[in-house]
C-alpha positions in Angstrom: 30.5 -9.7 12.3 29.3 -6.8 10.1 25.7 -7.7 10.6 26.1 -7.6 14.4 27.8 -4.1 14.2 25.3 -2.8 11.9 22.4 -4.0 13.9 23.8 -2.2 17.1 24.1 1.0 15.1 20.6 0.7 13.9 19.3 0.2 17.5 21.3 3.3 18.7 19.8 5.4 15.8 16.3 4.3 16.8 17.0 5.1 20.4 18.3 8.6 19.7 15.2 9.4 17.7 13.1 8.6 20.7 15.3 10.3 23.3 17.3 13.2 22.1 15.0 14.5 19.4 12.0 14.6 21.7 14.0 16.4 24.4 15.5 18.9 21.9 12.5 20.3 20.0 14.7 23.1 18.5 17.3 20.6 17.2 19.2 21.8 14.1 16.9 21.4 11.1 17.5 18.3 9.1 19.2 16.2 11.8 16.1 14.1 12.4 15.8 13.5 8.6 19.5 12.6 8.3 19.1 10.0 11.2 16.2 8.5 9.3 18.3 8.4 6.1 21.1 6.6 7.9 18.7 4.0 9.4 17.0 3.3 6.1 20.3 2.9 4.2 21.9 0.7 6.8 18.9 -1.6 6.6 19.2 -1.8 2.9 22.9 -2.8 3.3 22.1 -5.4 5.9 19.9 -7.2 3.4 23.0 -8.2 1.4 25.5 -9.0 4.2 24.9 -12.7 4.0 26.4 -12.8 0.6 29.0 -10.2 1.4 30.3 -12.2 4.4 30.5 -15.4 2.4 32.9 -13.6 0.0 34.7 -11.8 2.7 37.8 -13.9 2.6 37.7 -14.8 -1.1 37.7 -11.2 -2.4 40.0 -8.5 -0.8 37.8 -5.7 -2.2 34.7 -7.2 -0.4 36.8 -7.5 2.8 37.8 -3.9 2.6 34.2 -2.8 1.9 33.0 -4.7 5.0 35.7 -3.1 7.0 34.6 0.4 5.9 31.1 -0.6 6.9 32.1 -1.8 10.3 34.2 1.3 11.0 31.3 3.5 9.9 28.9 1.6 12.3 31.3 2.1 15.2 31.6 5.8 14.4 27.9 6.2 14.3 27.7 4.6 17.8 30.5 7.0 19.0 28.8 10.1 17.7 25.5 9.1 19.2 27.2 8.5 22.5 28.8 11.8 22.3 25.4 13.3 21.7 24.0 11.6 24.8 26.9 12.9 26.8 26.6 16.4 25.6 22.9 16.5 26.2 23.4 15.2 29.8 26.1 17.8 30.3 23.8 20.5 29.2 21.0 19.3 31.4 23.4 19.5 34.4 24.5 22.9 33.4 20.9 24.0 33.1 20.2 23.0 36.6 23.3 24.8 37.9 22.2 27.8 35.9 18.9 28.1 37.8 20.9 28.4 41.0 23.4 30.9 39.5 20.6 33.3 38.5 20.0 33.9 42.1 23.6 35.0 42.9 25.1 36.0 39.5 23.9 38.1 36.7 21.1 36.0 35.2 21.6 37.4 31.7 25.3 36.2 31.5 24.5 32.7 32.8 21.5 32.2 30.6 23.4 33.4 27.6 26.4 31.1 28.1 24.0 28.1 28.4 22.3 29.0 25.1 25.6 29.3 23.3 26.7 26.0 24.7 23.5 24.4 23.3 23.9 25.9 19.8 27.5 24.8 19.6 26.7 21.3 20.6 23.8 21.0 18.1 25.9 22.3 15.3 28.8 20.0 16.1 26.5 16.9 16.2 24.8 18.0 12.9 28.2 18.4 11.2 29.3 15.0 12.3 26.1 13.3 11.2 26.4 14.9 7.8 29.9 13.5 7.5 28.6 10.0 8.5 26.0 10.4 5.8 28.6 11.1 3.1 30.7 8.1 4.0 27.5 5.9 4.0 26.6 7.1 0.5 30.2 6.1 -0.6 29.7 2.6 0.9 26.3 2.3 -0.9 27.8 3.1 -4.3 30.4 0.5 -3.8 27.8 -2.0 -2.7 26.1 -1.8 -6.1 29.3 -2.4 -8.0 29.7 -5.8 -6.2 26.3 -7.1 -7.2 25.5 -8.8 -3.8 22.6 -11.2 -3.6 19.7 -10.2 -1.3 19.5 -12.5 1.8 16.9 -15.1 1.5 13.9 -14.6 3.9 13.7 -16.9 6.9 10.7 -19.2 6.8 9.0 -20.2 10.0 9.4 -24.0 10.3 5.8 -24.2 11.7 4.5 -22.6 8.6 6.5 -24.8 6.3 5.2 -27.9 8.1 1.6 -26.7 7.8 1.9 -26.1 4.1 3.4 -29.6 3.5 0.7 -31.2 5.6 -2.0 -29.7 3.4 -0.2 -30.6 0.2 0.0 -34.3 1.1 -3.7 -34.8 1.3 -4.8 -36.9 -1.7 -7.9 -35.8 -3.5 -9.1 -39.4 -3.8 -9.3 -39.6 0.0 -11.8 -36.7 0.3 -15.3 -38.2 0.4 -18.0 -35.7 -0.6 -21.7 -35.9 -1.0 -21.9 -36.6 -4.8 -24.6 -39.3 -4.3 -26.8 -37.0 -2.3 -26.6 -34.4 -5.0 -27.6 -36.8 -7.7 -30.6 -38.0 -5.6 -31.7 -34.5 -4.9 -31.4 -33.7 -8.6 -33.4 -36.6 -9.5 -36.1 -35.6 -7.1 -36.3 -32.1 -8.6 -36.7 -33.6 -12.1 -39.6 -35.9 -11.0 -41.3 -33.0 -9.3 -41.0 -31.0 -12.5 -42.5 -33.9 -14.4 -45.6 -33.8 -12.1 -44.8 -36.8 -10.0 -47.3 -37.1 -7.0 -46.5 -38.3 -3.5 -43.5 -38.1 -1.3 -40.1 -38.4 -2.9 -37.0 -40.0 -1.2 -33.4 -39.3 -1.6 -30.8 -41.6 -0.5 -28.0 -40.5 2.0 -25.0 -42.6 2.3 -22.7 -42.7 5.3 -19.0 -41.8 5.2 -17.1 -44.3 3.0 -20.4 -45.2 1.2 -21.0 -48.2 3.5 -24.5 -49.6 3.0 -25.0 -50.2 6.8 -24.8 -46.4 7.5 -27.2 -45.6 4.7 -30.7 -44.2 5.3 -33.5 -42.8 3.2 -35.0 -39.4 4.1 -38.4 -38.4 2.7 -38.7 -34.9 1.3 -42.3 -33.5 1.5 
């Protein structure tokens, strides 16, 4: 349950970085950094949720901690949804403002829109800061429980490949040891001044005599 809720919050945080922050270049200083912080710490918490969930109904304090985490994740989603709605509202007001400038005092309409933007940005920044403080409290409590980090998921195909390689017997691997010995002998004879062509014996796979052949080396 907690893992699913946290994952949704992480997706929304990633979306808002791509959407709202790109649209609002003059966003309140630090909001982008705060969102990045929330994402990083939620990922850290998600890494211990398997162990936490297994202890949820055995330990009331763990159950309470998971409930706090779930509530925080829901609130993160709510704040981001509020941000999206406010941004859309300002966008609509901006379109209306263009038309009002033609009939009403342009200074008044433009000033009202700017004030609304500033108020919205400060309100969102304040709420994100509050979310960060709650997350830090949850992080501190997490360390007290000593949760075990989730085990990485191994790709079954990779596991099968590793086992297949490990099952090969060294004794079943046929090299070219005889060829190496023949070539070494040939070089020794040449070093001793032996005249005439030399031969080295190549055996077929499995050292079967019917596949053998002798190859002259000039």
